[in-house]
N, C-alpha and C positions, 0 to 999 in steps of 0.2 A: 587941325590947330588945337582943338581941345585936348587931344591926346598928347600933343607936344608940350602943352602947358603943364600937364600932370606928370610928365616924365621926370624921373629923379636921376641926376647925374652924380657919379662918385668917381673921384680920381684915385687910382690905385697904383702905387709904385712897387715894382718887382725888382729887388736889388740883391746884390751879393757879388762876391769875387768871380772872376772869369772861370768858367768850368764847373761852377757849383751845381748847375743843373736847372737854371731858371727857365730857359727857353724850352727845354725838354718837357718840364711839367706843364708849362703854358700850352704847348702843342698837344699834349695828351688830354688836358682838360677842355680846351676850347677849340682845337682843330681836329679832333678825332684821330689823332695818331695812336698807335699802340707802342708799347715800350721798346720793342725790338727795332722799330723804324726810326727812333730819334737819333740813331748814330749818324744819319746822313745830314743832320742839322749842322750848319756852320755857326761860328761865333757871332753873337749879336754885335752889330756895329752901331755905336752911339746909343740912341734910344729908338726902339720900335714902338710906335703908337698903335693901339687897337681899340676901336669903339665897339664894345660887345653889348648887344641888347639882351637883357636877362629878365625873364618873367614879364615881358611886354613893356612895363613902364620904368624899368631900371636900366640905365645905361652905364656900363663900366668903362671908364676911360683908363685903360690899362697901359702903363708905361713900362715896358721891358727894357731895363737899363743895362747896357753892356758893362761888364765888370773889369775890363782891362784898366790898368793903372792910369793911362792917359785920359780915358773917358771919365773915370771916377774923379780925377783931379779937376776936370772941366766942370763936372756937376757941382763940386764943392767950392768953385771959385767964380768964374764968369757966368755960369748958368745957375748959380745957387738959388736965387729967388724964383726963377722960372721953373726949376725942377721941384722944389720943395714947398711951394705955395699951394694952398687949398687942397691938401692931401687928406683924404678920408682914412685910408689904410696904407701902411707900408708893409710889404712882405719881404723880409730879409732872409736869404737862403744861405746857410752854412753848409759847406761840404765837410762831413765828419771825417773824411779820409784825407783832408788837406794836410800837407806837410808844413804849412805856414800858418799854424793856428794863431800865433801871436800877432802876425801881420793882419790876419783876417779880423781879429778883435779890434785892432787899431782902426781899420777901415770902417768897421761897424760903429765905433765910438764917434768918428768924425761925421758919419752919415746921420746918426740920430741927433747929433749936436745941431746940424743944419736943419733937420726936421723940427726939432724943438723951437728953433728960431722962427720958422715960418708957419708951422702947423702944430702948435703945442698940444692940441686936443686930439690929434690923430691916434688911431689904434695901430699897434705894432704886432704882427704875427711873425714869430721867429720859427723857421722851418729847419730843423736839424736833418739834413738830407743825406741820401745814400746810406741809410741805416742798414740796408741789406748786407753791407760790407763788414758790419760788426757782428760777432758771434751772438746768437740769440740770448744766451744767459748773461751777457755783458751789457745789453742794450739799455735796460733801466738805469744802471749806474752811469753809463756814458751820457745818457740824456740828462740825468740829474746834475752831473758835473757841469755840462755845457750850459744848462739853464741857470745854474747858480752864478756862473761867470758872466753870462749875458745880463741877467737881472741886476747884478751889482753895477754893471756899466750903465744900464738904463737909469737906475736910481741916481747915479752920479751926474747924469745929464738932465735930470729933472722930470723923468717920466715916472708916474705912479705905477704900483704893482698891477692894478686892474687894467692898465692900458697895454699890457704886454702878455701875450700868450705863446706857449711853446708846443711844438708838435714834431714828433719824429716821423719822417716820411721816406718813401722809396717809390720809384716808378714801377716796381715789380710787384707791388701788392696794393691792397685797398687803403693803406695809410695815407696815400696822396689824396684820395677822394675825401677822407675824413677831415684832413686839414683844410682843404679848400671849401668843404661844406661849412666849416666854422666861419670862414671869411665871408661867404655869401650870406649866411644867417645874420651876421653883423651888419651887412650892407642893405639887406632888404628892408625898406622903410615901413612896411605894414605887416611885419611878421606876427605881431601879437594878434592882430585882427584875423589873419589867416588861421592862426591856431584856434582862436575862438570859434570860427566857422567850422573848422575841421572837427573840433571837439563835439559840437552839436550834431554834425553829420555822423560821427562815430557812434554817438548815443542812438541816433535814429536807426542806423544799420545794425546796432549791437555788434560792432566790429571789435576784434581784439586790438587791431592796430591799423592806422592809416599813415602812409608815408607819401609825401608830396615831392615829386621829382621835377626838375627843370628838363624840358624835353630834349634840347640840343646837347647839353653837357652831361645829362643824367646825374647831376649833383642833387643831393637831398636839400630841399628848402627847409622843411620842418617835418615833424611827425607827432602823432598822438598815440600813446600806448595806454591800454586799459586792462584792469584786472590782473589775471595771472601772467599775462604777457610781460608784465614788468619784471618778472623773475627769469626771463629768457637769458640763458648764459652766453649767448652769442651777441656780445655788445657791438660788434662790428658788422652786424647783419645788413644794415642799411647800405653801407659802403660796398659790401659784397654784391648786393643787388645792382648798385651802380656799375660795378665792373662787369657783371653778367649782361646788363643792358647794353653797355658799350660793345662787348664782344658780339652780342646778337646783331647790333647795327652793322658791324663789320662783316658778319656772315651774310646779312641781307644785301649789303653793298656788293660783295663778291659775286653773288648769284644773280644780281639784277643789272650789274654794270653801272650802277649809280654811285655818287659820292656818299661816303658814310654820313656826312652832315645832312644829306637830303632824304635819306630813307627813314621811314617810320612804320609803326605797326598799329593796327586797330585795337587789339586786345591780346593779352597773354593770360592763360589760366593754368593753375595747378590744383589738382584735387587729390586729397589723400583721406585716409580714414580719420585722421586727427584734426585736420584743418583744411580749409579751402582758401585759395589765393587768386586774385586777379589784379592785373594792372591795365589801366585804360586811360584814354585821354580825358582830362578834366577841363582844361582850357586850351586855348591856342598854343600856350607856352608851357604847359605842365601836364604831367601824367600822375595819376593817383594809384598807389598800390593799396589794396585792401586785404587784410587777413581776417578770415571769418571762421566761426566754428564749423564743424563738418556737417552742415545741414543744407540740403539742396534747395529747399524752398526759400530759406533765408538768403542763400547765395544769389538766387535769381532775383529776389526782391532788391537786394543790395545793388545789383548791376543796374536795375531800372532807376532806383533812387539816386545813384550817382549821375546818371544821365539827366535826371530832373534838376539836379543841383548845379549843372554846368553854367547855366546862365548867370546865377548869382555870383559864382566865383569869378566869372569873366569880367564882372563889373565891380570887383572888389576895390580897385583904386578910386572909383567914383564914390563908393560908399564911405571910404576913408576920408575923402575930401569933405563930404557933407556931414561927417561925424555921426552917422547913423549907428544905432545899436543893432547888432546882428541877432536876429531871432528866427528860429525855424517855424514856418507855417505850412510849407508844402511837403508832400511825400509822406508815406505811412510805413511804419515798421511792419514788416511781414506782408506788405501788399504784393499782390501778384501783378504781372504785366497786364495792362489793359484797364486797371482800376485807377480811380482818381481823375483829376482834371488834367488830362494828357492829350496832346495833339501830335500828329505825325506829319512831317513835311513831305513834299514830293520825293525828296532824295532819301527818305527813310529815317531822318534824324528825329529822335524823340525829344520833345520839349514840354514844358509845363506852364500853365497860366499862374500857378501859385508862386509866392515869393517868400524869401527869408525875412526881409525887412518889414 
């Protein structure tokens, strides 16, 4: 009951003309499909509702709206208030290869007019999809032109500039993860507090970077970057890891006979002369990736300290409700396994009596 009261619900509309790729991206992000498998998906009939639990206390009420003309007309007339009321986010997908660009824009204008009528404060994410069909050197220009056209339409219908974001996407690369990561970050109600806790943990571990991933979707929730890592030229590295994790889940599913959504791993490690990396469970719903300097003792201490921090992150939604200031009191930088106020349960789980708050 307590958990139910704390649960945050967000209504998300996924809209666009028929064939734009809405159901394909939804299946890849939330149903563990791979790109080559989405060809077997049929057209969405009317509205497909999905209640997706994310990060434990966030429920995404996702409405995947079929884009056939008859359905769109119904959304805009007799279902208008039902579809467009209480919307937190609308994701509108444009097929960049569409031969009916003018008609697509008219449909978009009518859609956001209805959205502004019933949910004027909602956020709009415009995904310019199937960008893999555009030659690489032309993509920035094509995206800019589409963004300018859509932004002008949004302003005509009363939406402010900061309410609209544009992302180029494709199911064949990490751009899809990057766009949906932005959607999730907007929806997570306690993102600032999570970042504050991660920042303190990063200082404790002397980590170059911490990246928090949602376990089921492998989407980035947020990240903390410190020192020279801020100059890392691979700006899409977080989404690349999302793609790698998804591929790893499919590999495990193939060899265990389980569903991809059911498999998980305890920990993954990479050690090189320049840096060390591990990703492990942080809470029931998240994995934490840690990038460390190439020092074995600091690496082992970091693994223990992450385990000590699990309890505090698991109760983050409770601390948000009580308005507590997050402060680190437990765990020690550079401590070795076995030091500090630590207890080990019968199943071998390491926990700590110390607390952040």
